C-alpha positions in Angstrom: 0.1 -0.3 0.0 1.4 3.5 -1.0 0.5 6.8 0.8 -1.6 9.1 -1.1 -2.6 6.3 -3.9 -5.9 5.0 -4.4 -5.5 1.2 -3.4 -7.6 0.4 -6.7 -4.2 1.3 -8.5 -2.6 -2.3 -8.6 1.1 -2.5 -9.2 0.3 -4.1 -12.5 -2.0 -0.8 -13.4 0.5 1.7 -12.1 3.3 0.2 -14.1 1.1 0.2 -17.3 -0.1 4.1 -16.7 3.9 5.0 -15.8 5.0 3.4 -18.7 3.1 5.3 -21.3 4.1 8.5 -23.1 2.5 11.5 -23.8 0.2 10.5 -26.7 -0.5 7.4 -25.9 -4.2 6.1 -25.6 -5.5 3.8 -22.5 -8.0 1.9 -23.4 -10.4 1.3 -20.4 -13.4 -1.0 -21.2 -16.5 -3.0 -19.6 -16.6 -7.1 -18.8 -18.5 -7.3 -22.2 -15.6 -6.2 -24.8 -13.1 -8.6 -25.9 -10.5 -7.1 -24.0 -7.8 -10.3 -24.1 -8.2 -10.5 -27.7 -7.5 -6.8 -28.2 -4.9 -6.4 -25.8 -2.3 -9.0 -27.6 -2.2 -6.2 -29.8 -1.5 -2.8 -27.7 1.9 -1.5 -27.7 2.4 -3.2 -24.3 0.3 -6.1 -25.0 -0.9 -5.7 -21.5 -4.2 -6.4 -19.8 -5.1 -5.2 -16.7 -8.4 -6.7 -15.0 -10.4 -5.0 -12.1 -13.3 -7.4 -11.4 -16.0 -6.4 -9.6 -15.4 -2.5 -10.4 -17.7 -0.2 -11.3 -16.4 2.3 -14.5 -16.4 5.5 -12.9 -14.9 4.0 -9.7 -12.1 2.7 -11.7 -11.7 5.7 -13.9 -11.8 8.0 -10.9 -8.9 6.3 -9.6 -7.2 6.4 -13.0 -7.4 9.7 -13.6 -6.2 10.9 -9.8 -2.7 10.1 -11.0 -3.2 10.4 -15.0 -3.0 13.6 -16.9 -5.3 14.1 -19.6 -4.1 15.3 -23.0 -5.3 18.9 -23.3 -3.3 19.1 -26.8 -5.8 16.9 -28.4 -9.3 18.0 -29.4 -10.6 14.2 -28.8 -8.6 13.2 -25.7 -11.3 11.1 -24.8 -13.2 8.8 -27.5 -16.0 6.3 -26.7 -17.8 3.6 -28.7 -21.4 4.9 -30.1 -24.3 2.8 -29.4 -24.9 0.6 -32.7 -28.5 0.9 -32.6 -28.9 4.8 -31.8 -25.1 6.6 -32.6 -27.0 9.7 -30.6 -27.8 8.4 -27.5 -25.3 8.6 -24.5 -25.4 5.8 -21.9 -25.3 6.3 -18.5 -22.3 4.8 -18.0 -20.2 7.1 -20.3 -22.3 10.2 -18.6 -20.7 8.7 -15.2 -17.4 8.3 -16.7 -17.4 11.8 -18.6 -18.3 13.4 -15.0 -15.0 11.6 -13.5 -13.0 12.8 -16.2 -14.1 16.1 -16.1 -13.8 16.4 -12.5 -10.2 15.3 -12.7 -9.4 17.3 -15.7 -11.2 20.5 -14.5 -12.9 21.4 -17.5 -15.6 19.8 -20.1 -14.5 17.1 -22.3 -16.6 16.3 -25.5 -15.7 12.7 -26.1 -15.1 11.6 -29.9 -17.3 9.0 -31.0 -16.2 5.8 -32.9 -17.9 3.2 -34.5 -18.0 -0.2 -33.0 -15.1 -1.0 -35.8 -13.4 2.0 -35.4 -13.3 1.6 -31.7 -11.9 -1.9 -32.0 -9.1 -0.8 -34.3 -8.3 2.1 -32.4 -8.2 0.0 -29.4 -5.8 -2.4 -30.6 -3.5 0.4 -31.5 -3.5 1.5 -27.8 -1.1 1.4 -25.4 -2.6 -1.4 -23.1 -6.1 -2.3 -21.9 -8.0 -1.9 -18.6 -10.9 -3.9 -18.1 -13.5 -3.4 -15.3 -16.2 -6.0 -14.1 -19.1 -3.4 -15.4 -21.3 -5.0 -17.4 -23.3 -2.0 -18.7 -23.4 -1.8 -22.4 -20.9 1.1 -24.1 -18.3 1.2 -21.3 -15.7 1.8 -23.7 -13.3 4.6 -23.7 -10.1 5.6 -25.1 -8.3 8.0 -22.9 -5.3 9.9 -24.3 -2.3 10.6 -21.9 -0.9 14.2 -21.5 2.0 15.6 -20.2 2.8 16.7 -16.4 3.8 20.2 -16.2 
């Protein structure tokens, strides 16, 4: 246990976050996502699982140490619902609230189709899969610089 570090941030997750460079994408997905398959294609080939965790709880902990890329117009991207691309699922609202709280301002996510999200996720740095089973809890969060 480390002082002032959220205990949700496991040693493997901290390694993943610390190993990323600015501009790298962290893939954070729900329990329904094919995370094992996607993780094999990422730069780190790492899958960190946080079973039993809600998406917003995991993202709140991650954002406590993770700088959001403020040079990118879309530092957060989400998967659009296939049946209704304009709908914003509750899980996405909850996670965006946590990201905005941590970054200190509004965040308008970029929206990707399911296929485009899978391609972008495979090009990411690593995958964090939470135990949340709500549909469309799929996020790409770009790392910024500290300073």
